[in-house]
C-alpha positions as semicolon CSV with decimal commas, in nm:
position;residue;x (nm);y (nm);z (nm)
1;M;0,000;0,000;0,000
2;S;0,278;0,246;0,087
3;T;0,436;0,209;-0,258
4;A;0,110;0,304;-0,431
5;V;0,026;0,589;-0,193
6;I;0,370;0,750;-0,215
7;F;0,387;0,697;-0,592
8;V;0,058;0,887;-0,622
9;A;0,176;1,155;-0,377
10;E;0,490;1,211;-0,581
11;L;0,306;1,260;-0,912
12;G;0,328;1,624;-1,007
13;D;0,542;1,705;-0,702
14;K;0,834;1,946;-0,722
15;S;1,068;1,653;-0,671
16;Q;0,973;1,521;-1,013
17;L;1,058;1,859;-1,163
18;M;1,391;1,851;-0,979
19;A;1,455;1,499;-1,111
20;M;1,398;1,616;-1,469
21;T;1,623;1,917;-1,417
22;F;1,904;1,709;-1,266
23;A;1,867;1,447;-1,541
24;A;1,936;1,715;-1,799
25;R;2,267;1,789;-1,626
26;Y;2,386;1,455;-1,483
27;R;2,378;1,089;-1,577
28;T;2,048;0,917;-1,504
29;R;2,221;0,659;-1,284
30;D;2,372;0,929;-1,060
31;V;2,039;1,110;-1,030
32;L;1,861;0,787;-0,933
33;I;2,127;0,698;-0,674
34;G;2,105;1,046;-0,519
35;I;1,724;1,034;-0,513
36;T;1,722;0,686;-0,363
37;A;1,971;0,772;-0,086
38;A;1,791;1,092;0,013
39;T;1,450;0,928;-0,001
40;A;1,563;0,632;0,210
41;L;1,692;0,867;0,482
42;V;1,389;1,096;0,490
43;H;1,145;0,807;0,486
44;L;1,336;0,622;0,758
45;A;1,287;0,925;0,983
46;S;0,922;0,943;0,875
47;V;0,843;0,582;0,961
48;G;1,024;0,623;1,293
49;I;0,795;0,912;1,382
50;G;0,487;0,727;1,256
51;H;0,579;0,404;1,434
52;F;0,627;0,588;1,765
53;V;0,292;0,764;1,728
54;G;0,120;0,435;1,638
55;D;0,270;0,251;1,940
56;A;0,203;0,534;2,184
57;F;-0,163;0,546;2,086
58;E;-0,226;0,176;2,021
59;G;-0,562;0,183;2,198
60;A;-0,689;0,460;1,973
61;Q;-0,626;0,297;1,634
62;G;-0,979;0,376;1,511
63;T;-0,928;0,743;1,589
64;I;-0,582;0,740;1,432
65;Q;-0,729;0,580;1,121
66;V;-0,994;0,855;1,097
67;V;-0,728;1,124;1,149
68;A;-0,512;0,954;0,885
69;G;-0,808;0,952;0,647
70;V;-0,867;1,322;0,705
71;A;-0,493;1,379;0,644
72;F;-0,522;1,198;0,312
73;L;-0,819;1,416;0,217
74;A;-0,600;1,717;0,301
75;F;-0,325;1,568;0,080
76;A;-0,583;1,549;-0,201
77;L;-0,653;1,921;-0,161
78;W;-0,280;1,995;-0,139
79;T;-0,230;1,806;-0,464
80;L;-0,503;2,009;-0,634
81;R;-0,337;2,329;-0,513
82;G;-0,021;2,221;-0,691
83;D;0,345;2,211;-0,608
84;E;0,587;2,397;-0,830
85;L;0,960;2,423;-0,845
86;T;1,058;2,782;-0,770
87;E;1,302;2,960;-0,998
88;E;1,560;2,953;-0,718
89;E;1,523;2,575;-0,675
90;A;1,547;2,524;-1,053
91;A;1,860;2,741;-1,067
92;K;2,023;2,539;-0,787
93;A;1,941;2,217;-0,969
94;R;2,089;2,350;-1,296
95;T;2,408;2,494;-1,147
96;S;2,498;2,236;-0,882
97;S;2,865;2,146;-0,891
98;G;3,063;1,868;-0,734
99;L;2,967;1,507;-0,721
100;A;2,635;1,453;-0,892
101;I;2,512;1,200;-0,637
102;V;2,589;1,434;-0,345
103;A;2,431;1,734;-0,520
104;V;2,114;1,543;-0,609
105;G;2,094;1,366;-0,272
106;T;2,134;1,686;-0,073
107;A;1,880;1,874;-0,283
108;F;1,624;1,594;-0,257
109;F;1,680;1,546;0,115
110;L;1,614;1,914;0,184
111;A;1,322;1,933;-0,058
112;E;1,147;1,634;0,101
113;L;1,162;1,755;0,463
114;G;0,804;1,841;0,553
115;D;0,678;1,756;0,205
116;K;0,350;1,572;0,152
117;T;0,531;1,244;0,078
118;M;0,706;1,266;0,415
119;L;0,378;1,339;0,590
120;A;0,203;1,060;0,401
121;T;0,478;0,817;0,507
122;I;0,437;0,920;0,872
123;T;0,062;0,866;0,839
124;L;0,105;0,521;0,683
125;A;0,356;0,415;0,949
126;T;0,099;0,474;1,225
127;Q;-0,109;0,195;1,068
128;E;0,142;-0,045;0,914
129;G;0,477;-0,196;1,007
130;W;0,769;0,044;0,987
131;F;0,996;-0,167;0,764
132;G;0,737;-0,240;0,495
133;T;0,623;0,121;0,500
134;W;0,981;0,247;0,471
135;L;1,068;0,010;0,188
136;G;0,740;0,068;0,005
137;S;0,741;0,445;0,041
138;T;1,102;0,468;-0,074
139;L;1,029;0,247;-0,373
140;G;0,714;0,443;-0,462
141;M;0,897;0,774;-0,462
142;V;1,199;0,649;-0,656
143;V;0,976;0,486;-0,919
144;A;0,770;0,804;-0,959
145;D;1,083;1,018;-0,994
146;A;1,241;0,766;-1,233
147;L;0,925;0,784;-1,442
148;A;0,960;1,161;-1,455
149;I;1,322;1,130;-1,567
150;V;1,242;0,875;-1,838
151;V;0,934;1,055;-1,966
152;G;1,114;1,389;-1,958
153;A;1,409;1,244;-2,147
154;V;1,202;1,053;-2,401
155;L;0,935;1,310;-2,470
156;G;1,140;1,620;-2,395
157;R;0,854;1,775;-2,199
158;R;0,666;1,741;-1,872
159;L;0,378;1,510;-1,806
160;P;0,034;1,669;-1,857
161;E;0,000;1,854;-1,527
162;K;-0,379;1,866;-1,505
163;A;-0,427;1,494;-1,562
164;I;-0,161;1,410;-1,303
165;K;-0,294;1,661;-1,052
166;Y;-0,657;1,547;-1,074
167;G;-0,571;1,177;-1,086
168;A;-0,341;1,199;-0,783
169;A;-0,595;1,408;-0,590
170;A;-0,872;1,157;-0,668
171;L;-0,659;0,865;-0,549
172;F;-0,569;1,049;-0,228
173;A;-0,938;1,122;-0,169
174;I;-1,028;0,755;-0,223
175;F;-0,756;0,639;0,020
176;G;-0,872;0,903;0,269
177;L;-1,237;0,801;0,249
178;L;-1,145;0,434;0,288
179;L;-0,936;0,512;0,598
180;V;-1,214;0,721;0,752
181;A;-1,472;0,450;0,680
182;G;-1,242;0,185;0,829
183;G;-1,173;0,394;1,139
184;L;-1,544;0,447;1,195
185;G;-1,605;0,072;1,159
186;W;-1,800;0,100;0,834
187;L;-1,568;-0,140;0,650
């Protein structure tokens, strides 16, 4: 589940735009290694937070599930609002010097702190085991960013933003409604 949720969360995210920008400057392999390392670290911290919250409030799992569902509905709205790469972030991605893996990894690590994928991973970890959530969320994000790199390289343009935005928001809303229904005992 975490792979699918984070894959959806990453669609249209600024990290995909960063991935395309870095791929224009560095080798695809180096960009993917940097993304994977940064994602693994951020999501490890995320599942740690989520696991602690889940254990501390074990008796309130129904309430946590409802809160998680509401969070996913908020992620749907956040996705509709959009997430763009600022000109400053794009300039940093274009002009980074030094080792490509370090440049990409550092940029992705900083960009993901507090991002919706980090928050979604925390939310998932309150419900699921930490290791599976960590592995799945990392895989989901790396696959989504790899898709952006490949599509950007092959087509030479970005994915259709509106289709991605509305599709991702709809999937977040569905996950959110399912969590709320489960937390209320309706499923």
